[in-house]
C-alpha positions as CSV (number, residue, x, y, z in Angstrom):
1,M,39.9,-39.2,-28.7
2,N,42.5,-37.2,-26.9
3,T,41.3,-34.5,-24.4
4,E,43.2,-32.2,-22.3
5,L,42.1,-31.1,-19.0
6,T,43.8,-28.3,-16.9
7,I,42.6,-26.9,-13.6
8,T,44.0,-23.7,-12.2
9,T,43.0,-22.0,-8.8
10,E,43.3,-18.3,-7.9
11,R,43.0,-17.0,-4.4
12,I,40.2,-14.3,-4.3
13,D,39.8,-13.8,-0.6
14,D,38.8,-10.2,0.2
15,F,40.1,-8.6,-3.1
16,P,36.7,-8.2,-4.7
17,L,35.4,-6.4,-1.6
18,L,38.3,-4.0,-1.4
19,L,38.3,-3.2,-5.0
20,A,34.5,-2.6,-5.0
21,V,34.8,-0.1,-2.1
22,M,37.5,1.7,-4.0
23,Q,35.6,1.8,-7.2
24,R,32.5,3.2,-5.4
25,L,34.6,5.9,-4.1
26,G,35.9,6.7,-7.6
27,L,39.6,6.2,-6.5
28,P,40.8,4.9,-10.0
29,E,39.2,7.9,-11.7
30,I,40.6,10.3,-9.1
31,L,44.1,9.0,-9.2
32,D,43.9,9.1,-13.1
33,R,42.7,12.7,-13.1
34,H,45.8,13.9,-11.2
35,L,48.5,11.5,-12.2
36,K,48.7,12.2,-15.9
37,L,50.2,9.6,-18.3
38,H,53.3,10.2,-20.3
39,G,52.8,10.1,-24.0
40,L,55.0,7.1,-24.2
41,H,53.3,5.3,-21.4
42,K,51.9,1.7,-22.2
43,G,49.8,-0.5,-20.0
44,L,47.5,0.2,-17.1
45,S,46.9,3.8,-16.1
46,W,48.4,5.0,-12.7
47,G,44.9,5.0,-11.1
48,W,44.5,1.2,-11.7
49,I,47.9,0.4,-10.8
50,G,47.5,2.3,-7.5
51,V,44.2,0.6,-6.7
52,I,45.4,-2.9,-7.5
53,W,48.4,-2.4,-5.4
54,L,46.4,-1.0,-2.6
55,A,44.1,-4.1,-2.8
56,H,47.3,-6.3,-2.6
57,I,48.6,-4.5,0.4
58,L,45.4,-4.7,2.4
59,S,44.6,-8.4,1.4
60,Q,48.2,-9.6,2.0
61,G,49.3,-7.2,4.8
62,D,52.6,-6.4,2.9
63,H,53.5,-3.1,1.4
64,R,56.8,-4.2,-0.2
65,K,57.0,-3.6,-4.0
66,L,58.8,-7.0,-4.8
67,P,55.9,-9.4,-4.2
68,V,53.2,-7.5,-6.2
69,Q,54.3,-8.8,-9.7
70,A,54.0,-12.4,-8.6
71,W,50.7,-11.8,-6.9
72,V,49.2,-10.3,-10.0
73,R,50.6,-13.2,-12.1
74,Q,48.7,-15.8,-10.0
75,A,45.6,-13.7,-9.7
76,Q,45.5,-12.2,-13.2
77,E,42.4,-14.0,-14.3
78,T,40.5,-12.6,-11.2
79,I,41.7,-9.2,-11.6
80,V,40.7,-9.1,-15.2
81,R,37.3,-10.5,-14.7
82,I,36.6,-8.1,-11.8
83,T,38.0,-4.9,-13.4
84,G,37.4,-5.6,-17.2
85,L,41.1,-4.6,-17.8
86,S,41.8,-6.9,-20.5
87,E,45.2,-5.2,-21.2
88,L,46.5,-6.0,-17.6
89,T,49.8,-7.8,-17.5
90,E,52.1,-8.6,-14.6
91,L,54.8,-6.0,-16.2
92,D,52.4,-3.3,-15.1
93,F,53.6,-4.0,-11.4
94,T,57.3,-4.2,-11.8
95,D,59.4,-2.7,-9.0
96,D,60.4,0.1,-11.4
97,R,56.8,1.1,-12.4
98,L,55.6,1.0,-8.6
99,S,58.5,3.2,-7.7
100,K,57.5,5.6,-10.4
101,L,54.0,5.7,-8.9
102,L,55.4,6.6,-5.5
103,T,57.4,9.3,-6.9
104,R,54.3,11.0,-8.4
105,L,52.4,10.6,-5.2
106,S,55.2,12.3,-3.4
107,Q,54.7,15.6,-5.4
108,P,53.0,18.0,-2.8
109,A,50.7,19.7,-5.5
110,L,49.4,16.4,-6.9
111,W,49.1,14.6,-3.5
112,Q,47.1,17.6,-2.1
113,A,44.7,17.6,-5.1
114,I,44.2,13.8,-4.8
115,E,43.4,13.9,-1.1
116,Q,41.2,16.9,-1.5
117,E,39.0,15.2,-4.0
118,L,39.1,11.9,-2.3
119,G,38.1,13.5,1.0
120,A,35.2,15.2,-0.5
121,N,34.1,12.0,-2.2
122,L,34.4,9.9,1.1
123,I,32.2,12.6,2.9
124,R,29.6,12.6,0.2
125,V,29.3,9.0,-0.8
126,Y,28.9,7.7,2.8
127,E,27.3,10.9,4.4
128,L,30.0,11.3,7.0
129,P,29.7,13.7,10.0
130,T,31.9,16.9,9.5
131,Q,31.7,18.8,12.6
132,R,34.9,17.9,14.3
133,V,38.5,17.4,13.1
134,R,41.5,15.9,15.2
135,L,45.1,16.8,14.5
136,D,48.2,15.1,15.8
137,A,51.7,13.9,14.6
138,T,53.6,10.6,14.9
139,T,57.0,9.6,14.1
140,V,58.3,6.6,11.9
141,S,61.7,5.2,12.5
142,G,64.1,3.4,10.0
143,Y,67.5,1.8,10.1
144,H,69.1,4.6,8.0
145,A,72.9,5.7,8.6
146,D,73.0,8.0,5.6
147,A,72.8,11.6,7.0
148,T,72.3,13.1,3.4
149,S,68.4,12.4,3.7
150,T,66.6,15.6,4.3
151,L,63.7,13.6,5.9
152,F,65.5,10.9,7.9
153,Q,66.8,12.9,11.0
154,F,67.2,12.3,14.8
155,G,64.4,13.9,16.8
156,H,62.1,13.4,19.8
157,S,60.5,9.9,19.5
158,K,58.2,7.7,21.6
159,D,59.4,4.8,19.6
160,D,63.3,4.5,19.5
161,P,65.2,7.8,19.9
162,T,68.3,5.9,18.8
163,L,67.1,5.6,15.2
164,R,66.5,8.2,12.5
165,Q,63.0,9.1,11.9
166,V,60.4,11.0,9.7
167,K,57.4,12.7,11.0
168,V,53.9,12.3,9.8
169,M,51.3,15.0,10.6
170,M,47.7,13.9,10.1
171,A,44.2,15.5,10.3
172,A,41.3,13.1,10.8
173,L,37.6,13.3,10.7
174,D,36.0,12.6,14.0
175,P,34.4,10.5,15.4
176,L,35.8,7.9,12.7
177,G,39.5,8.7,13.0
178,L,39.3,8.8,9.2
179,P,42.4,10.6,7.8
180,L,41.6,13.7,5.6
181,V,45.1,15.1,5.4
182,T,48.6,13.7,5.6
183,E,52.0,15.5,5.4
184,V,55.5,13.9,5.7
185,V,58.2,16.1,7.2
186,A,61.8,15.8,8.5
187,G,61.9,13.8,11.9
188,N,63.5,16.9,13.7
189,E,60.9,19.4,12.8
190,A,58.7,20.9,15.5
191,D,55.0,20.1,15.6
192,D,53.8,23.6,16.3
193,P,54.2,24.9,12.7
194,L,52.5,21.9,11.2
195,Y,49.0,22.6,12.5
196,V,48.2,25.8,10.5
197,P,49.0,24.3,7.0
198,A,47.1,21.1,8.0
199,I,44.0,23.0,9.1
200,A,44.1,25.1,5.8
201,R,44.1,21.8,3.8
202,V,41.1,20.5,5.8
203,L,39.1,23.5,5.1
204,A,39.7,23.1,1.3
205,I,38.0,19.6,1.7
206,I,35.2,20.6,4.4
207,Q,33.9,23.9,3.3
208,A,31.6,24.5,6.3
209,A,31.4,27.0,9.1
210,G,31.9,26.3,12.8
211,L,34.3,23.4,12.7
212,L,35.9,22.2,15.9
213,F,39.6,21.4,15.7
214,V,40.9,19.2,18.5
215,G,44.6,18.7,19.2
216,D,47.0,18.1,21.8
217,C,49.1,20.8,23.8
218,K,51.3,21.5,20.7
219,M,48.3,22.9,19.0
220,S,47.8,25.5,21.9
221,A,50.5,27.7,20.3
222,I,48.9,31.3,20.4
223,A,49.5,31.7,16.6
224,T,47.5,28.6,15.9
225,R,44.5,29.6,18.1
226,A,44.6,33.0,16.5
227,Y,44.5,31.5,13.1
228,V,41.5,29.3,13.9
229,Q,39.7,32.2,15.5
230,S,40.4,34.4,12.5
231,L,38.5,31.9,10.3
232,D,35.4,31.7,12.6
233,H,36.0,28.2,13.4
234,F,36.7,26.6,17.0
235,Y,39.5,25.0,18.8
236,L,40.0,22.6,21.8
237,C,43.3,21.7,23.1
238,P,45.2,21.4,26.5
239,L,47.6,24.3,27.4
240,A,51.3,23.5,27.2
241,Q,53.0,23.7,30.6
242,T,55.3,26.5,29.6
243,G,55.8,30.1,30.4
244,H,53.2,31.4,33.1
245,T,50.9,28.4,32.6
246,P,52.1,26.3,35.5
247,S,51.9,29.0,38.1
248,E,48.5,30.3,36.7
249,M,47.2,26.6,36.7
250,A,48.3,26.1,40.4
251,Q,46.4,29.3,41.5
252,S,43.3,28.0,39.6
253,I,43.6,24.5,41.1
254,A,44.0,26.1,44.5
255,A,40.8,28.2,44.0
256,A,38.8,25.1,42.7
257,N,40.0,23.0,45.7
258,A,38.9,25.8,48.1
259,H,35.3,25.5,46.7
260,P,34.6,22.0,45.8
261,E,30.8,22.5,45.9
262,A,31.0,24.6,43.0
263,L,32.8,22.0,40.8
264,Q,30.8,20.5,37.9
265,T,30.7,16.7,37.8
266,L,30.6,14.2,34.9
267,H,29.5,10.6,35.3
268,V,29.7,7.7,32.8
269,T,28.1,4.3,32.7
270,A,30.6,1.4,33.1
271,A,30.3,-1.9,31.5
272,D,28.5,-3.4,34.5
273,G,25.8,-0.6,34.4
274,S,27.1,1.3,37.4
275,E,27.6,5.0,37.4
276,Q,31.3,6.1,37.8
277,L,32.8,9.6,38.3
278,L,34.8,10.5,35.2
279,A,35.7,14.1,36.0
280,Q,35.1,17.2,38.0
281,G,36.0,20.8,37.1
282,C,35.0,24.4,36.3
283,T,35.1,26.9,33.6
284,F,36.1,30.7,33.5
285,E,36.7,33.0,30.7
286,R,39.4,35.4,29.8
287,Q,40.2,38.0,27.0
288,L,43.1,37.5,24.6
289,Q,45.0,40.2,22.6
290,V,47.2,38.8,19.9
291,T,49.2,40.7,17.3
292,T,50.0,38.8,14.2
293,E,51.1,39.5,10.6
294,A,47.4,40.0,9.8
295,G,47.1,42.6,12.5
296,S,45.7,42.8,16.0
297,Q,43.1,40.3,17.1
298,A,41.1,40.0,20.3
299,W,38.6,37.3,21.4
300,S,37.1,35.7,24.5
301,E,38.5,32.3,25.5
302,R,37.0,29.8,27.9
303,V,39.5,28.0,30.2
304,L,38.3,24.6,31.2
305,L,39.8,23.3,34.4
306,V,39.3,19.5,34.6
307,R,40.2,16.9,37.2
308,M,40.0,13.4,35.4
309,E,39.4,10.7,38.1
310,R,41.2,7.9,36.3
311,L,44.3,10.0,35.8
312,R,44.1,11.1,39.5
313,Q,44.0,7.5,40.7
314,R,46.9,6.6,38.3
315,Q,48.9,9.5,39.6
316,L,48.1,8.5,43.1
317,T,49.3,5.0,42.7
318,S,52.4,6.2,40.9
319,L,53.1,8.6,43.8
320,N,52.8,5.8,46.5
321,E,55.1,3.6,44.4
322,R,57.7,6.4,44.2
323,L,57.5,7.1,47.9
324,A,58.0,3.5,48.7
325,Q,60.9,3.2,46.3
326,A,62.4,6.3,47.5
327,T,62.1,5.2,51.2
328,D,63.9,1.9,50.5
329,K,66.8,3.6,48.5
330,L,67.2,6.3,51.4
331,L,67.4,3.5,54.0
332,A,69.8,1.5,51.9
333,L,72.3,4.5,51.9
334,T,73.4,3.6,55.3
335,P,73.7,-0.1,55.7
336,A,75.0,-1.6,59.0
337,P,78.9,-1.9,59.1
338,G,80.2,-5.2,57.6
339,R,82.4,-6.5,54.9
340,G,81.6,-4.8,51.5
341,K,79.3,-2.3,53.1
342,R,80.3,1.1,52.1
343,Q,79.7,3.8,54.8
344,I,79.1,7.6,54.5
345,Q,81.6,9.4,56.6
346,T,80.5,13.1,56.1
347,E,77.1,14.8,56.5
348,A,77.6,16.6,53.1
349,D,78.0,13.3,51.2
350,L,74.8,12.0,53.1
351,V,72.7,15.0,52.2
352,T,73.9,14.9,48.4
353,A,73.0,11.3,48.1
354,A,69.7,11.6,49.8
355,T,68.9,14.7,47.7
356,A,69.7,12.8,44.4
357,I,67.3,10.0,45.5
358,L,64.4,12.5,46.2
359,Q,65.0,14.3,42.9
360,R,65.2,10.9,41.0
361,Y,61.8,9.8,42.3
362,E,60.2,13.3,42.3
363,V,59.3,13.3,46.0
364,E,61.3,16.4,47.2
365,G,59.3,17.9,50.2
366,L,57.3,14.8,50.5
367,L,59.7,12.8,52.5
368,T,61.5,13.8,55.5
369,Y,64.6,12.0,57.1
370,T,66.7,12.1,60.3
371,F,70.1,11.0,60.7
372,E,72.8,10.8,63.4
373,R,76.6,10.9,63.6
374,Q,78.2,7.7,65.0
375,E,81.8,7.4,66.2
376,T,83.7,4.1,66.8
377,R,86.9,4.6,68.8
378,R,89.6,1.9,68.8
379,V,92.9,2.0,70.8
380,R,96.0,0.1,69.1
381,Y,99.6,-0.3,70.1
382,V,102.0,1.2,67.9
383,G,104.3,-1.1,66.0
384,R,104.5,-4.9,66.2
385,G,104.8,-7.3,69.2
386,R,103.0,-7.7,72.4
387,G,101.4,-4.9,74.3
388,G,102.9,-3.7,77.6
389,A,102.6,-1.1,80.1
390,E,105.1,1.1,78.5
391,R,104.2,0.4,74.8
392,P,102.8,3.6,73.1
393,Q,99.1,3.5,72.0
394,Q,97.3,5.1,69.3
395,E,93.5,6.0,69.2
396,T,91.6,5.7,65.9
397,V,88.2,7.4,65.5
398,T,85.8,6.1,62.7
399,V,82.9,8.3,61.8
400,R,79.7,7.0,60.0
401,Y,76.4,8.7,59.4
402,Q,73.2,6.6,60.0
403,L,69.8,7.5,58.8
404,T,67.5,6.8,61.7
405,T,63.9,7.6,60.2
406,V,62.3,8.3,56.9
407,E,58.8,9.6,57.1
408,R,56.2,11.0,54.9
409,N,55.4,14.7,55.3
410,A,51.6,14.5,55.8
411,T,50.8,18.1,55.3
412,A,52.9,18.5,52.1
413,L,51.6,15.2,50.9
414,A,47.9,16.1,51.4
415,A,48.5,19.4,49.5
416,H,50.3,17.6,46.6
417,E,47.5,15.1,46.2
418,Q,45.1,18.1,45.6
419,T,47.0,18.9,42.6
420,L,46.9,15.4,40.9
421,G,44.6,14.7,38.1
422,W,44.2,18.2,36.8
423,R,44.2,19.2,33.2
424,V,43.6,22.8,31.8
425,Y,42.0,23.1,28.3
426,V,41.2,26.1,26.3
427,T,38.5,26.9,23.5
428,N,37.0,29.6,21.8
429,A,33.7,27.9,21.4
430,P,30.9,29.3,23.5
431,A,29.0,27.3,25.9
432,T,26.1,27.0,23.6
433,E,28.3,25.2,21.1
434,L,30.5,23.1,23.3
435,T,29.6,22.7,27.1
436,W,32.1,21.6,29.7
437,E,30.8,18.1,29.6
438,E,31.1,17.9,25.8
439,A,34.6,19.3,25.8
440,V,35.7,16.6,28.4
441,L,34.2,13.9,26.3
442,A,35.6,15.2,23.1
443,Y,39.2,15.3,24.1
444,R,38.8,11.9,25.9
445,D,38.3,10.5,22.3
446,E,41.9,11.4,21.4
447,W,42.7,7.8,21.1
448,L,41.0,7.7,17.8
449,M,44.0,9.4,16.1
450,E,46.3,6.8,17.8
451,R,44.2,4.0,16.2
452,G,45.0,5.3,12.7
453,F,48.6,5.6,13.7
454,H,48.8,2.0,15.0
455,R,47.2,0.8,11.7
456,L,49.8,2.9,9.6
457,K,52.8,1.8,11.7
458,G,51.7,-1.7,12.7
459,A,49.6,-4.4,11.3
460,P,48.4,-4.6,8.5
461,L,50.4,-1.8,6.8
462,S,53.6,-2.0,8.8
463,L,55.2,1.3,7.7
464,D,57.5,1.2,10.9
465,P,60.2,0.5,10.5
466,L,60.8,2.1,7.0
467,F,63.2,0.3,4.8
468,V,62.9,2.6,1.6
469,K,65.7,5.1,1.5
470,R,64.9,7.7,-1.1
471,D,63.1,10.8,0.2
472,D,60.5,10.6,-2.7
473,Q,59.7,7.0,-2.1
474,I,59.2,7.5,1.7
475,V,56.7,10.4,1.1
476,G,55.0,8.5,-1.8
477,L,54.6,5.3,0.2
478,T,53.4,7.1,3.3
479,N,50.7,8.9,1.3
480,L,49.7,5.6,-0.5
481,L,49.3,3.7,2.9
482,S,47.3,6.7,4.4
483,I,44.7,6.0,1.6
484,A,44.8,2.5,3.0
485,V,44.1,3.7,6.4
486,R,41.3,5.7,5.0
487,L,39.7,2.5,3.6
488,L,40.1,0.5,6.8
489,T,38.6,3.3,8.9
490,L,35.7,3.9,6.4
491,V,34.5,0.3,6.2
492,E,34.6,-0.1,9.9
493,F,32.6,3.1,10.6
494,V,30.0,2.4,8.0
495,V,29.5,-1.3,9.0
496,R,29.2,-0.3,12.7
497,R,26.8,2.6,12.0
498,N,24.4,0.4,10.0
499,L,24.7,-2.4,12.7
500,K,23.7,0.0,15.5
501,Q,21.0,1.5,13.5
502,N,19.5,-2.0,12.7
503,Q,20.1,-3.1,16.3
504,E,21.9,-6.1,14.7
505,R,24.9,-8.2,15.6
506,L,27.1,-10.3,13.3
507,V,27.5,-13.9,14.4
508,G,30.4,-15.9,13.3
509,L,33.3,-13.5,13.3
510,L,34.9,-14.7,16.5
511,P,36.8,-18.1,16.0
512,Q,37.0,-18.6,19.7
513,N,33.3,-18.0,20.3
514,P,31.6,-18.6,16.9
515,K,28.1,-18.3,18.4
516,K,28.7,-14.8,19.8
517,G,27.3,-11.7,18.1
518,I,29.1,-8.4,18.0
519,D,28.2,-5.0,16.6
520,N,31.5,-3.4,16.7
521,P,33.8,-5.5,14.3
522,T,37.0,-4.1,13.0
523,T,37.7,-4.0,9.2
524,E,40.5,-6.6,9.9
525,R,38.1,-9.1,11.4
526,L,35.7,-8.4,8.5
527,L,38.1,-9.1,5.8
528,Q,39.4,-12.2,7.6
529,A,36.0,-13.7,7.1
530,F,36.6,-13.9,3.3
531,R,39.8,-16.0,3.5
532,D,39.9,-19.1,1.5
533,I,37.6,-18.0,-1.2
534,T,38.9,-19.1,-4.5
535,L,38.3,-18.9,-8.2
536,T,38.7,-22.3,-10.0
537,I,39.1,-22.5,-13.7
538,V,38.6,-25.7,-15.6
539,N,39.9,-25.7,-19.1
540,L,38.4,-28.2,-21.7
541,P,38.8,-28.4,-25.3
542,G,36.7,-25.5,-26.6
543,Q,35.3,-24.6,-23.2
544,R,36.4,-22.9,-20.0
545,I,34.4,-23.3,-16.8
546,R,34.9,-20.9,-13.8
547,H,33.6,-21.4,-10.2
548,V,33.9,-19.2,-7.3
549,T,33.6,-20.6,-3.8
550,P,29.9,-19.9,-2.7
551,L,29.4,-17.1,-0.2
552,N,27.9,-17.9,3.1
553,A,25.2,-15.8,5.0
554,L,27.7,-14.0,7.0
555,Q,29.8,-13.0,4.0
556,V,26.8,-11.9,2.2
557,R,25.6,-9.7,5.1
558,I,29.1,-8.1,5.5
559,L,28.9,-7.0,1.8
560,E,25.4,-5.6,2.2
561,L,26.3,-3.4,5.2
562,P,28.7,-1.1,3.4
563,G,26.2,-1.0,0.4
564,L,27.9,-3.7,-1.8
565,S,26.3,-6.5,-3.7
566,P,27.3,-10.2,-3.7
567,A,27.6,-9.8,-7.3
568,V,31.2,-8.5,-6.9
569,Y,32.1,-12.3,-6.0
570,T,29.9,-13.9,-8.6
571,A,31.0,-11.8,-11.5
572,P,34.4,-13.6,-11.9
573,A,32.5,-17.0,-12.2
574,K,30.5,-16.0,-15.3
575,N,31.2,-18.3,-18.1
């Protein structure tokens, strides 16, 4: 009796978990409602194509279109068993079809409708806090030499100013750092005009009163503050150091330093349990009168003067380093005479060189130096031959300038140190809504936005550098990956919230210390715990047996924390 036995294995890993989270949010249905199918479209809907592609991106850490088709081919049984999509084929994930999905996601009206419904679902399903929203922009560079692109332009960049770039504006829900709004614009656009449209789109998602919008100094444009005030919402941002702000800030700092007993103080508890000074400062109010297209507007604004202790210490360290470097450079201007040692021969040259050093290290007025004029006289016989009583002689005078001392100006230095560490913030929120201490702590969490940017631009999404060239593909890919950032942020927040509520720690997530329990795991570390889970399929004559690697206790608990069931992994094994 001839029997044929075939065994195939498919990697499951974290795919069922990711897919279950997206299904719970209704992401396939949301995408399908807005990305309408063409009448001649065959195969999977855009919603399921997008969801499965997102699962591949997050599971494999690769957003390229090319590997998706091969991945679907080797995992087709798993995908079909989990989703029930019996019509799924690898041809649904060709490069051409994925490009069409990105083109649709790049259309502003469709994308804004998708993110509005998705944002509302995220907040509703997981009962997320909606009192505070952060706004910021970042840049993404690419190796694009084609100047015809409307998006890839040269502009101010913290990454690599020698490369063309696009700019990504984002509004995120606090304290999660969960993106609510994403906008892709040209890399040379200014940040200031991007805040008002982003705020308007946030308010279409969160329809509540008294939201606090937190942003950097580019959000402090008077038109942006007036817009937030007109909607009866609140803003908190540092003032840009332009116009009259530097001089006004200097006067306020001097007044605060003159009365240190009146300063408020804020302490935080360090990791070792000790109390450490975080900030000192004070508050005063002023009246603003602004005329915009909507008419004249007046309101009361609180100015928060804050001296951050860690910032002050960093600036003090930097100041001392620059003073030492400037001192060494000044003394090196006038080396002792010798072979190859260039000498300064005029006072003007010495002063010019010294001033350039003081300006370079930003220590003008903080260092003083003295110098002297030195002459060396030398008598020589004119012409060749031995000297004699009657031989004519010639005297040569060589002039050099020598720095004698370089000293620190104690008075100016003490006055300058009093200005270090200060920041000035403005808010229209009354003290009953936002105290001085709460404002300091709120802006201190600005790193939450940077966390999302790091995920978008670095591992696991790796958008930077951008290799796609067409503008619609750039926008569509960025929008798609912003959904991935939402998923990573959401899972992390919900798991951490439940762990803290249960006073629980997960043990076994740290390979270097498997017995240590943690209550603040990242989503990336949680997904890593599901590596090497496989679906094994044994084909016998007239029979097919499926087997999934059994879940351990840690994996089961990880699924339970965001409200999922272990059944998402056992379903593919049903025979």
